[in-house]
C-alpha positions as CSV (number, residue, x, y, z in Angstrom):
1,X,-31.7,-159.0,-50.7
2,X,-32.6,-162.6,-50.9
3,X,-31.9,-165.0,-48.0
4,X,-30.5,-168.4,-48.3
5,X,-32.7,-170.9,-46.5
6,X,-31.1,-174.3,-46.8
7,X,-30.2,-176.9,-44.3
8,X,-26.7,-178.1,-44.7
9,X,-25.5,-181.2,-42.8
10,X,-22.0,-180.6,-41.5
11,X,-19.9,-181.7,-38.5
12,X,-17.5,-178.8,-38.9
13,X,-18.1,-175.4,-40.3
14,X,-15.0,-173.4,-41.4
15,X,-15.4,-169.6,-41.7
16,X,-13.1,-168.4,-44.6
17,X,-12.2,-170.1,-47.8
18,X,-8.5,-169.0,-48.1
19,X,-5.5,-171.3,-48.1
20,X,-5.8,-171.9,-44.3
21,X,-9.5,-172.6,-44.4
22,X,-9.2,-174.9,-47.5
23,X,-6.2,-176.8,-46.0
24,X,-8.1,-177.2,-42.7
25,X,-11.1,-178.6,-44.6
26,X,-8.9,-181.0,-46.6
27,X,-7.2,-182.3,-43.4
28,X,-10.6,-182.8,-41.7
29,X,-12.0,-184.6,-44.7
30,X,-9.0,-187.0,-44.6
31,X,-10.2,-187.8,-41.0
32,X,-13.8,-188.5,-42.3
33,X,-15.4,-185.3,-41.0
34,X,-18.3,-183.7,-43.0
35,X,-17.0,-180.2,-43.5
36,X,-18.6,-177.0,-44.8
37,X,-16.7,-173.9,-45.8
38,X,-18.5,-170.6,-45.5
39,X,-16.9,-167.9,-47.6
40,X,-18.2,-164.4,-48.4
41,X,-16.6,-164.3,-51.8
42,X,-15.1,-167.3,-53.6
43,X,-12.5,-169.9,-52.5
44,X,-9.0,-168.4,-52.4
45,X,-10.3,-165.0,-53.5
46,X,-9.2,-162.8,-50.6
47,X,-5.9,-162.2,-49.0
48,X,-4.7,-165.7,-49.8
49,X,-4.7,-165.0,-53.5
50,X,-3.6,-161.4,-53.3
51,X,-0.2,-161.8,-51.6
52,X,3.3,-162.2,-52.9
53,X,3.6,-165.9,-52.0
54,X,6.8,-165.6,-50.0
55,X,7.7,-168.4,-47.7
56,X,9.9,-166.9,-45.0
57,X,11.3,-168.9,-42.0
58,X,13.8,-166.5,-40.7
59,X,13.0,-164.4,-37.6
60,X,12.1,-160.8,-38.4
61,X,15.1,-158.5,-38.4
62,X,13.7,-156.6,-35.3
63,X,14.1,-159.8,-33.3
64,X,17.7,-159.0,-32.8
65,X,16.7,-156.0,-30.7
66,X,14.0,-157.6,-28.7
67,X,14.4,-157.6,-24.9
68,X,14.3,-160.8,-22.9
69,X,10.6,-160.7,-22.4
70,X,9.9,-160.1,-26.1
71,X,12.3,-163.0,-27.0
72,X,10.5,-165.4,-24.7
73,X,7.2,-164.5,-26.3
74,X,8.7,-165.0,-29.8
75,X,10.2,-168.3,-28.8
76,X,6.7,-169.6,-28.0
77,X,6.0,-169.5,-31.8
78,X,9.3,-171.4,-32.6
79,X,7.5,-174.7,-33.2
80,X,5.2,-173.0,-35.7
81,X,8.1,-171.4,-37.5
82,X,10.1,-174.7,-37.6
83,X,7.1,-176.9,-38.7
84,X,5.7,-174.5,-41.3
85,X,8.3,-175.3,-43.9
86,X,7.6,-179.0,-43.5
87,X,3.8,-178.3,-43.8
88,X,4.3,-176.4,-47.1
89,X,6.4,-179.2,-48.6
90,X,3.8,-181.8,-47.6
91,X,0.9,-179.6,-49.0
92,X,2.8,-179.2,-52.3
93,X,3.4,-182.9,-52.5
94,X,-0.3,-183.7,-51.6
95,X,-1.4,-181.3,-54.4
96,X,1.1,-182.8,-56.9
97,X,2.1,-179.3,-57.7
98,X,4.9,-179.1,-60.2
99,X,4.7,-175.3,-60.8
100,X,4.8,-172.2,-58.7
101,X,6.6,-173.7,-55.7
102,X,10.3,-173.5,-54.8
103,X,12.4,-173.4,-51.7
104,X,15.6,-172.0,-53.2
105,X,16.6,-169.7,-50.4
106,X,15.9,-166.2,-49.2
107,X,17.7,-163.2,-47.9
108,X,17.0,-160.4,-45.4
109,X,19.2,-157.4,-46.2
110,X,20.5,-154.5,-44.1
111,X,21.0,-151.0,-45.5
112,X,23.0,-149.5,-42.7
113,X,25.2,-150.4,-39.7
114,X,22.3,-150.4,-37.2
115,X,20.3,-152.9,-39.3
116,X,23.5,-155.1,-39.8
117,X,24.1,-155.2,-36.0
118,X,20.4,-156.2,-35.6
119,X,20.8,-159.0,-38.2
120,X,23.9,-160.3,-36.3
121,X,21.9,-160.5,-33.0
122,X,19.0,-162.1,-34.9
123,X,21.3,-164.6,-36.4
124,X,22.7,-165.5,-33.0
125,X,19.1,-166.1,-31.7
126,X,18.3,-168.2,-34.8
127,X,21.3,-170.4,-34.3
128,X,20.5,-170.9,-30.6
129,X,16.9,-171.8,-31.5
130,X,17.7,-174.2,-34.4
131,X,16.8,-171.9,-37.3
132,X,19.6,-172.5,-39.8
133,X,20.7,-169.1,-41.2
134,X,24.0,-167.6,-42.2
135,X,25.3,-164.1,-42.3
136,X,26.4,-163.0,-45.8
137,X,28.4,-160.0,-47.0
138,X,27.2,-157.3,-49.3
139,X,29.5,-158.7,-52.0
140,X,28.1,-162.2,-51.7
141,X,24.5,-161.0,-52.1
142,X,25.3,-158.8,-55.1
143,X,27.2,-161.7,-56.7
144,X,24.1,-163.8,-56.5
145,X,21.6,-161.1,-57.1
146,X,23.1,-158.2,-59.0
147,X,19.7,-156.5,-59.3
148,X,19.5,-155.8,-55.6
149,X,20.1,-152.2,-54.3
150,X,23.8,-151.4,-54.3
151,X,23.2,-149.6,-50.9
152,X,22.9,-152.9,-48.9
153,X,25.5,-153.5,-46.3
154,X,25.0,-157.3,-45.9
155,X,22.3,-159.7,-44.9
156,X,21.2,-163.1,-43.6
157,X,20.3,-166.1,-45.7
158,X,18.1,-169.1,-45.1
159,X,18.4,-171.9,-47.7
160,X,14.9,-173.2,-47.2
161,X,12.9,-170.0,-47.9
162,X,11.1,-169.6,-51.1
163,X,7.9,-169.1,-52.9
164,X,4.4,-170.6,-53.3
165,X,2.3,-169.1,-56.1
166,X,-1.0,-168.3,-54.3
167,X,-3.0,-168.5,-57.5
168,X,-1.7,-172.0,-58.4
169,X,-1.9,-173.3,-54.8
170,X,-5.4,-172.0,-54.5
171,X,-6.5,-173.6,-57.8
172,X,-5.1,-176.9,-56.8
173,X,-6.8,-176.7,-53.4
174,X,-10.2,-176.0,-55.1
175,X,-9.7,-179.0,-57.3
176,X,-9.2,-181.2,-54.3
177,X,-12.2,-179.7,-52.4
178,X,-14.7,-179.7,-55.2
């Protein structure tokens, strides 16, 4: 096995060249830092490129059944949840990305009465915490998406959820970095 013996001048070294590592490097470069990314494979080649690309801003369905202590812990990440959508929009604008990005809305569906009850509790928390969701009926979901399982009982909807194609985003990040 050959060893790399090279001196690289850097003020900040980022371990991992996925979307988060690349975005961190871009932000630091904007602030005039000399940045090096260390990646075991290739930029955007790991989990960042091999995911479905969903952008979800609703709380997980189980949040409706969390006890008070668990809800307090979850609420600590509320700022991250609320700001992440804005960050994705800003990243997309910075990358001048016209393809592979949309925020046309997303659903969480229930398949039984227990899940539907949890969604209602989750929705109540979201409204209290400033996450703008709405409860929707089975019929409303099937009208919009007839290909969804006919076994759903209802769901919750967030108009700002969507999709960011990890391959396109990764390619545009590489272009900005290299």
